[in-house]
mmCIF file as gemmi writes it, N, C-alpha and C atoms, coordinates in Angstrom:
data_model
loop_
_atom_site.group_PDB
_atom_site.id
_atom_site.type_symbol
_atom_site.label_atom_id
_atom_site.label_alt_id
_atom_site.label_comp_id
_atom_site.label_asym_id
_atom_site.label_entity_id
_atom_site.label_seq_id
_atom_site.pdbx_PDB_ins_code
_atom_site.Cartn_x
_atom_site.Cartn_y
_atom_site.Cartn_z
_atom_site.occupancy
_atom_site.B_iso_or_equiv
_atom_site.pdbx_formal_charge
_atom_site.auth_seq_id
_atom_site.auth_asym_id
_atom_site.pdbx_PDB_model_num
ATOM 1 N N . MET Axp A 1 ? 52.565 87.56 134.301 1 0 ? 1 A 1
ATOM 2 C CA . MET Axp A 1 ? 53.351 87.914 133.01 1 0 ? 1 A 1
ATOM 3 C C . MET Axp A 1 ? 54.144 88.609 132.809 1 0 ? 1 A 1
ATOM 4 N N . THR Axp A 2 ? 55.649 88.091 131.566 1 0 ? 2 A 1
ATOM 5 C CA . THR Axp A 2 ? 56.139 88.337 130.902 1 0 ? 2 A 1
ATOM 6 C C . THR Axp A 2 ? 56.218 88.757 129.464 1 0 ? 2 A 1
ATOM 7 N N . LYS Axp A 3 ? 56.424 89.748 129.193 1 0 ? 3 A 1
ATOM 8 C CA . LYS Axp A 3 ? 55.93 90.065 127.648 1 0 ? 3 A 1
ATOM 9 C C . LYS Axp A 3 ? 57.659 90.828 127.503 1 0 ? 3 A 1
ATOM 10 N N . THR Axp A 4 ? 57.937 90.408 125.949 1 0 ? 4 A 1
ATOM 11 C CA . THR Axp A 4 ? 59.202 90.735 125.687 1 0 ? 4 A 1
ATOM 12 C C . THR Axp A 4 ? 58.8 91.888 124.698 1 0 ? 4 A 1
ATOM 13 N N . PHE Axp A 5 ? 59.884 92.586 123.952 1 0 ? 5 A 1
ATOM 14 C CA . PHE Axp A 5 ? 59.192 93.546 122.906 1 0 ? 5 A 1
ATOM 15 C C . PHE Axp A 5 ? 60.662 93.769 122.191 1 0 ? 5 A 1
ATOM 16 N N . THR Axp A 6 ? 60.685 93.077 121.512 1 0 ? 6 A 1
ATOM 17 C CA . THR Axp A 6 ? 61.905 93.643 120.348 1 0 ? 6 A 1
ATOM 18 C C . THR Axp A 6 ? 62.018 94.621 119.626 1 0 ? 6 A 1
ATOM 19 N N . ILE Axp A 7 ? 62.495 95.634 119.779 1 0 ? 7 A 1
ATOM 20 C CA . ILE Axp A 7 ? 62.53 96.69 118.386 1 0 ? 7 A 1
ATOM 21 C C . ILE Axp A 7 ? 64.413 96.962 118.191 1 0 ? 7 A 1
ATOM 22 N N . LYS Axp A 8 ? 64.186 96.847 116.857 1 0 ? 8 A 1
ATOM 23 C CA . LYS Axp A 8 ? 65.985 97.257 115.86 1 0 ? 8 A 1
ATOM 24 C C . LYS Axp A 8 ? 65.498 98.519 116.022 1 0 ? 8 A 1
ATOM 25 N N . ASP Axp A 9 ? 66.729 99.131 116.038 1 0 ? 9 A 1
ATOM 26 C CA . ASP Axp A 9 ? 67.535 100.732 115.586 1 0 ? 9 A 1
ATOM 27 C C . ASP Axp A 9 ? 66.807 101.151 114.59 1 0 ? 9 A 1
ATOM 28 N N . GLY Axp A 10 ? 66.17 102.45 114.671 1 0 ? 10 A 1
ATOM 29 C CA . GLY Axp A 10 ? 65.199 102.914 113.883 1 0 ? 10 A 1
ATOM 30 C C . GLY Axp A 10 ? 63.915 102.41 113.991 1 0 ? 10 A 1
ATOM 31 N N . GLN Axp A 11 ? 63.707 101.4 114.487 1 0 ? 11 A 1
ATOM 32 C CA . GLN Axp A 11 ? 62.081 101.28 114.913 1 0 ? 11 A 1
ATOM 33 C C . GLN Axp A 11 ? 61.264 101.872 115.465 1 0 ? 11 A 1
ATOM 34 N N . ALA Axp A 12 ? 60.515 102.253 116.014 1 0 ? 12 A 1
ATOM 35 C CA . ALA Axp A 12 ? 59.584 102.823 116.781 1 0 ? 12 A 1
ATOM 36 C C . ALA Axp A 12 ? 58.577 101.905 116.986 1 0 ? 12 A 1
ATOM 37 N N . PRO Axp A 13 ? 58.158 101.779 118.774 1 0 ? 13 A 1
ATOM 38 C CA . PRO Axp A 13 ? 57.776 100.78 119.209 1 0 ? 13 A 1
ATOM 39 C C . PRO Axp A 13 ? 55.962 101.003 118.853 1 0 ? 13 A 1
ATOM 40 N N . ALA Axp A 14 ? 55.578 100.366 118.562 1 0 ? 14 A 1
ATOM 41 C CA . ALA Axp A 14 ? 53.903 100.532 117.974 1 0 ? 14 A 1
ATOM 42 C C . ALA Axp A 14 ? 52.931 101.384 119.676 1 0 ? 14 A 1
ATOM 43 N N . GLN Axp A 15 ? 51.924 101.517 119.231 1 0 ? 15 A 1
ATOM 44 C CA . GLN Axp A 15 ? 51.168 101.825 120.447 1 0 ? 15 A 1
ATOM 45 C C . GLN Axp A 15 ? 50.717 101.282 121.318 1 0 ? 15 A 1
ATOM 46 N N . GLU Axp A 16 ? 50.42 100.31 121.063 1 0 ? 16 A 1
ATOM 47 C CA . GLU Axp A 16 ? 49.439 99.377 121.307 1 0 ? 16 A 1
ATOM 48 C C . GLU Axp A 16 ? 50.936 98.718 122.617 1 0 ? 16 A 1
ATOM 49 N N . GLN Axp A 17 ? 52.004 98.554 121.978 1 0 ? 17 A 1
ATOM 50 C CA . GLN Axp A 17 ? 53.307 98.018 122.983 1 0 ? 17 A 1
ATOM 51 C C . GLN Axp A 17 ? 53.51 99.593 123.893 1 0 ? 17 A 1
ATOM 52 N N . LEU Axp A 18 ? 53.543 100.795 123.69 1 0 ? 18 A 1
ATOM 53 C CA . LEU Axp A 18 ? 53.53 101.699 124.584 1 0 ? 18 A 1
ATOM 54 C C . LEU Axp A 18 ? 52.764 101.461 125.24 1 0 ? 18 A 1
ATOM 55 N N . GLU Axp A 19 ? 51.466 101.467 125.44 1 0 ? 19 A 1
ATOM 56 C CA . GLU Axp A 19 ? 49.915 101.719 126.188 1 0 ? 19 A 1
ATOM 57 C C . GLU Axp A 19 ? 50.128 100.58 127.317 1 0 ? 19 A 1
ATOM 58 N N . GLU Axp A 20 ? 50.68 99.115 126.914 1 0 ? 20 A 1
ATOM 59 C CA . GLU Axp A 20 ? 51.241 97.988 127.89 1 0 ? 20 A 1
ATOM 60 C C . GLU Axp A 20 ? 52.17 97.952 128.864 1 0 ? 20 A 1
ATOM 61 N N . VAL Axp A 21 ? 53.236 99.14 128.247 1 0 ? 21 A 1
ATOM 62 C CA . VAL Axp A 21 ? 54.547 99.236 129.297 1 0 ? 21 A 1
ATOM 63 C C . VAL Axp A 21 ? 54.037 100.247 129.784 1 0 ? 21 A 1
ATOM 64 N N . ARG Axp A 22 ? 53 101.414 129.487 1 0 ? 22 A 1
ATOM 65 C CA . ARG Axp A 22 ? 52.801 102.161 130.727 1 0 ? 22 A 1
ATOM 66 C C . ARG Axp A 22 ? 51.844 101.686 131.477 1 0 ? 22 A 1
ATOM 67 N N . ALA Axp A 23 ? 51.443 100.827 131.297 1 0 ? 23 A 1
ATOM 68 C CA . ALA Axp A 23 ? 50.007 100.341 132.394 1 0 ? 23 A 1
ATOM 69 C C . ALA Axp A 23 ? 51.035 99.107 133.107 1 0 ? 23 A 1
ATOM 70 N N . ALA Axp A 24 ? 51.949 98.292 132.699 1 0 ? 24 A 1
ATOM 71 C CA . ALA Axp A 24 ? 52.746 97.263 133.705 1 0 ? 24 A 1
ATOM 72 C C . ALA Axp A 24 ? 53.446 98.487 134.463 1 0 ? 24 A 1
ATOM 73 N N . ALA Axp A 25 ? 54.059 99.947 133.991 1 0 ? 25 A 1
ATOM 74 C CA . ALA Axp A 25 ? 54.35 100.479 134.634 1 0 ? 25 A 1
ATOM 75 C C . ALA Axp A 25 ? 54.214 101.289 136.082 1 0 ? 25 A 1
ATOM 76 N N . LYS Axp A 26 ? 52.956 101.334 136.063 1 0 ? 26 A 1
ATOM 77 C CA . LYS Axp A 26 ? 51.683 101.754 137.045 1 0 ? 26 A 1
ATOM 78 C C . LYS Axp A 26 ? 51.23 100.777 138.468 1 0 ? 26 A 1
ATOM 79 N N . ARG Axp A 27 ? 51.656 99.255 137.521 1 0 ? 27 A 1
ATOM 80 C CA . ARG Axp A 27 ? 51.302 98.145 138.715 1 0 ? 27 A 1
ATOM 81 C C . ARG Axp A 27 ? 52.084 98.387 139.736 1 0 ? 27 A 1
ATOM 82 N N . GLU Axp A 28 ? 51.594 97.112 140.568 1 0 ? 28 A 1
ATOM 83 C CA . GLU Axp A 28 ? 52.941 97.31 142.442 1 0 ? 28 A 1
ATOM 84 C C . GLU Axp A 28 ? 53.533 96.061 141.606 1 0 ? 28 A 1
ATOM 85 N N . ILE Axp A 29 ? 55.069 95.783 142.161 1 0 ? 29 A 1
ATOM 86 C CA . ILE Axp A 29 ? 55.407 94.645 141.991 1 0 ? 29 A 1
ATOM 87 C C . ILE Axp A 29 ? 54.827 93.398 143.077 1 0 ? 29 A 1
ATOM 88 N N . GLN Axp A 30 ? 54.543 92.43 142.504 1 0 ? 30 A 1
ATOM 89 C CA . GLN Axp A 30 ? 54.492 91.264 143.13 1 0 ? 30 A 1
ATOM 90 C C . GLN Axp A 30 ? 55.177 90.335 143.822 1 0 ? 30 A 1
ATOM 91 N N . PHE Axp A 31 ? 55.83 90.839 144.907 1 0 ? 31 A 1
ATOM 92 C CA . PHE Axp A 31 ? 56.82 88.95 145.426 1 0 ? 31 A 1
ATOM 93 C C . PHE Axp A 31 ? 55.968 88.284 145.786 1 0 ? 31 A 1
ATOM 94 N N . ASP Axp A 32 ? 56.817 87.242 145.49 1 0 ? 32 A 1
ATOM 95 C CA . ASP Axp A 32 ? 56.297 85.611 146.39 1 0 ? 32 A 1
ATOM 96 C C . ASP Axp A 32 ? 57.398 84.979 146.613 1 0 ? 32 A 1
ATOM 97 N N . GLU Axp A 33 ? 57.522 83.692 146.647 1 0 ? 33 A 1
ATOM 98 C CA . GLU Axp A 33 ? 58.504 82.692 147.342 1 0 ? 33 A 1
ATOM 99 C C . GLU Axp A 33 ? 59.177 82.686 146.433 1 0 ? 33 A 1
ATOM 100 N N . ASP Axp A 34 ? 58.975 82.642 144.596 1 0 ? 34 A 1
ATOM 101 C CA . ASP Axp A 34 ? 60.248 82.735 143.651 1 0 ? 34 A 1
ATOM 102 C C . ASP Axp A 34 ? 60.969 84.013 143.561 1 0 ? 34 A 1
ATOM 103 N N . SER Axp A 35 ? 60.266 84.701 143.643 1 0 ? 35 A 1
ATOM 104 C CA . SER Axp A 35 ? 60.928 85.97 143.912 1 0 ? 35 A 1
ATOM 105 C C . SER Axp A 35 ? 60.671 86.642 145.011 1 0 ? 35 A 1
ATOM 106 N N . PRO Axp A 36 ? 60.931 86.524 145.891 1 0 ? 36 A 1
ATOM 107 C CA . PRO Axp A 36 ? 61.124 87.376 147.489 1 0 ? 36 A 1
ATOM 108 C C . PRO Axp A 36 ? 61.814 88.891 147.056 1 0 ? 36 A 1
ATOM 109 N N . GLU Axp A 37 ? 61.148 89.743 147.887 1 0 ? 37 A 1
ATOM 110 C CA . GLU Axp A 37 ? 61.819 91.148 148.399 1 0 ? 37 A 1
ATOM 111 C C . GLU Axp A 37 ? 64.05 90.825 148.523 1 0 ? 37 A 1
ATOM 112 N N . LEU Axp A 38 ? 64.241 91.65 147.765 1 0 ? 38 A 1
ATOM 113 C CA . LEU Axp A 38 ? 65.313 91.922 148.409 1 0 ? 38 A 1
ATOM 114 C C . LEU Axp A 38 ? 65.718 92.27 149.485 1 0 ? 38 A 1
ATOM 115 N N . SER Axp A 39 ? 66.798 92.14 150.542 1 0 ? 39 A 1
ATOM 116 C CA . SER Axp A 39 ? 67.419 92.667 151.942 1 0 ? 39 A 1
ATOM 117 C C . SER Axp A 39 ? 68.135 93.855 151.385 1 0 ? 39 A 1
ATOM 118 N N . PRO Axp A 40 ? 68.276 95.214 152.504 1 0 ? 40 A 1
ATOM 119 C CA . PRO Axp A 40 ? 68.738 96.388 151.722 1 0 ? 40 A 1
ATOM 120 C C . PRO Axp A 40 ? 70.502 95.076 151.377 1 0 ? 40 A 1
ATOM 121 N N . ALA Axp A 41 ? 70.871 94.886 152.146 1 0 ? 41 A 1
ATOM 122 C CA . ALA Axp A 41 ? 71.898 94.092 152.066 1 0 ? 41 A 1
ATOM 123 C C . ALA Axp A 41 ? 72.269 93.322 150.507 1 0 ? 41 A 1
ATOM 124 N N . MET Axp A 42 ? 71.299 92.773 150.193 1 0 ? 42 A 1
ATOM 125 C CA . MET Axp A 42 ? 71.274 92.051 148.789 1 0 ? 42 A 1
ATOM 126 C C . MET Axp A 42 ? 71.157 93.136 147.315 1 0 ? 42 A 1
ATOM 127 N N . PHE Axp A 43 ? 70.137 93.961 148.081 1 0 ? 43 A 1
ATOM 128 C CA . PHE Axp A 43 ? 70.201 94.863 146.607 1 0 ? 43 A 1
ATOM 129 C C . PHE Axp A 43 ? 71.363 95.623 146.584 1 0 ? 43 A 1
ATOM 130 N N . LYS Axp A 44 ? 71.975 95.927 147.699 1 0 ? 44 A 1
ATOM 131 C CA . LYS Axp A 44 ? 73.095 96.496 147.633 1 0 ? 44 A 1
ATOM 132 C C . LYS Axp A 44 ? 74.096 95.772 146.378 1 0 ? 44 A 1
ATOM 133 N N . ALA Axp A 45 ? 74.044 94.972 146.939 1 0 ? 45 A 1
ATOM 134 C CA . ALA Axp A 45 ? 75.511 93.932 145.911 1 0 ? 45 A 1
ATOM 135 C C . ALA Axp A 45 ? 74.657 93.648 144.757 1 0 ? 45 A 1
ATOM 136 N N . PHE Axp A 46 ? 73.381 93.67 144.3 1 0 ? 46 A 1
ATOM 137 C CA . PHE Axp A 46 ? 72.73 93.638 142.706 1 0 ? 46 A 1
ATOM 138 C C . PHE Axp A 46 ? 73.309 94.854 142.233 1 0 ? 46 A 1
ATOM 139 N N . ARG Axp A 47 ? 72.852 96.032 143.196 1 0 ? 47 A 1
ATOM 140 C CA . ARG Axp A 47 ? 73.458 96.981 142.169 1 0 ? 47 A 1
ATOM 141 C C . ARG Axp A 47 ? 74.954 97.373 141.658 1 0 ? 47 A 1
ATOM 142 N N . CYS Axp A 48 ? 75.129 96.593 142.714 1 0 ? 48 A 1
ATOM 143 C CA . CYS Axp A 48 ? 76.957 96.686 142.705 1 0 ? 48 A 1
ATOM 144 C C . CYS Axp A 48 ? 77.054 96.075 141.251 1 0 ? 48 A 1
ATOM 145 N N . ILE Axp A 49 ? 76.957 94.893 141.129 1 0 ? 49 A 1
ATOM 146 C CA . ILE Axp A 49 ? 76.787 93.884 140.011 1 0 ? 49 A 1
ATOM 147 C C . ILE Axp A 49 ? 76.3 94.401 138.989 1 0 ? 49 A 1
ATOM 148 N N . VAL Axp A 50 ? 75.094 94.862 138.726 1 0 ? 50 A 1
ATOM 149 C CA . VAL Axp A 50 ? 74.738 95.308 137.755 1 0 ? 50 A 1
ATOM 150 C C . VAL Axp A 50 ? 75.454 97.115 137.267 1 0 ? 50 A 1
ATOM 151 N N . THR Axp A 51 ? 75.585 97.361 138.021 1 0 ? 51 A 1
ATOM 152 C CA . THR Axp A 51 ? 76.969 98.306 137.568 1 0 ? 51 A 1
ATOM 153 C C . THR Axp A 51 ? 78.119 97.832 136.978 1 0 ? 51 A 1
ATOM 154 N N . GLN Axp A 52 ? 78.567 97.083 137.266 1 0 ? 52 A 1
ATOM 155 C CA . GLN Axp A 52 ? 79.504 96.595 137.278 1 0 ? 52 A 1
ATOM 156 C C . GLN Axp A 52 ? 79.76 95.665 135.705 1 0 ? 52 A 1
ATOM 157 N N . ARG Axp A 53 ? 78.643 95.017 135.445 1 0 ? 53 A 1
ATOM 158 C CA . ARG Axp A 53 ? 78.007 94.484 134.194 1 0 ? 53 A 1
ATOM 159 C C . ARG Axp A 53 ? 78.177 96.049 133.037 1 0 ? 53 A 1
ATOM 160 N N . ASN Axp A 54 ? 77.557 96.443 133.134 1 0 ? 54 A 1
ATOM 161 C CA . ASN Axp A 54 ? 77.171 97.879 132.317 1 0 ? 54 A 1
ATOM 162 C C . ASN Axp A 54 ? 78.476 98.659 132.234 1 0 ? 54 A 1
ATOM 163 N N . ARG Axp A 55 ? 79.545 98.378 132.745 1 0 ? 55 A 1
ATOM 164 C CA . ARG Axp A 55 ? 80.765 99.052 132.71 1 0 ? 55 A 1
ATOM 165 C C . ARG Axp A 55 ? 81.2 98.024 131.161 1 0 ? 55 A 1
ATOM 166 N N . LYS Axp A 56 ? 81.644 97.105 131.994 1 0 ? 56 A 1
ATOM 167 C CA . LYS Axp A 56 ? 81.942 96.126 131.308 1 0 ? 56 A 1
ATOM 168 C C . LYS Axp A 56 ? 81.41 96.525 129.385 1 0 ? 56 A 1
ATOM 169 N N . LYS Axp A 57 ? 80.191 96.079 129.53 1 0 ? 57 A 1
ATOM 170 C CA . LYS Axp A 57 ? 79.37 96.415 128.471 1 0 ? 57 A 1
ATOM 171 C C . LYS Axp A 57 ? 79.926 97.524 127.146 1 0 ? 57 A 1
ATOM 172 N N . LYS Axp A 58 ? 80.239 98.667 128.405 1 0 ? 58 A 1
ATOM 173 C CA . LYS Axp A 58 ? 80.497 99.961 127.707 1 0 ? 58 A 1
ATOM 174 C C . LYS Axp A 58 ? 81.553 99.871 127.055 1 0 ? 58 A 1
ATOM 175 N N . ASN Axp A 59 ? 82.684 99.187 128.008 1 0 ? 59 A 1
ATOM 176 C CA . ASN Axp A 59 ? 84.24 99.268 126.973 1 0 ? 59 A 1
ATOM 177 C C . ASN Axp A 59 ? 84.211 98.094 126.328 1 0 ? 59 A 1
ATOM 178 N N . ALA Axp A 60 ? 83.032 97.526 125.673 1 0 ? 60 A 1
ATOM 179 C CA . ALA Axp A 60 ? 83.359 96.463 124.969 1 0 ? 60 A 1
ATOM 180 C C . ALA Axp A 60 ? 83.311 96.577 123.309 1 0 ? 60 A 1
């Protein structure tokens, strides 16, 4: 299950939110048919796309 937290500038996350994030970070990633593990080539392509996207955001 995916949870989304929206924290505005200057707002601190609640202790409960921090605990949920820490617990989620300790869990292993569960791959399945809908979200298979990326091959090394696909992972490299994904990283490249993310880097380009982040550059555009930074310059905008």
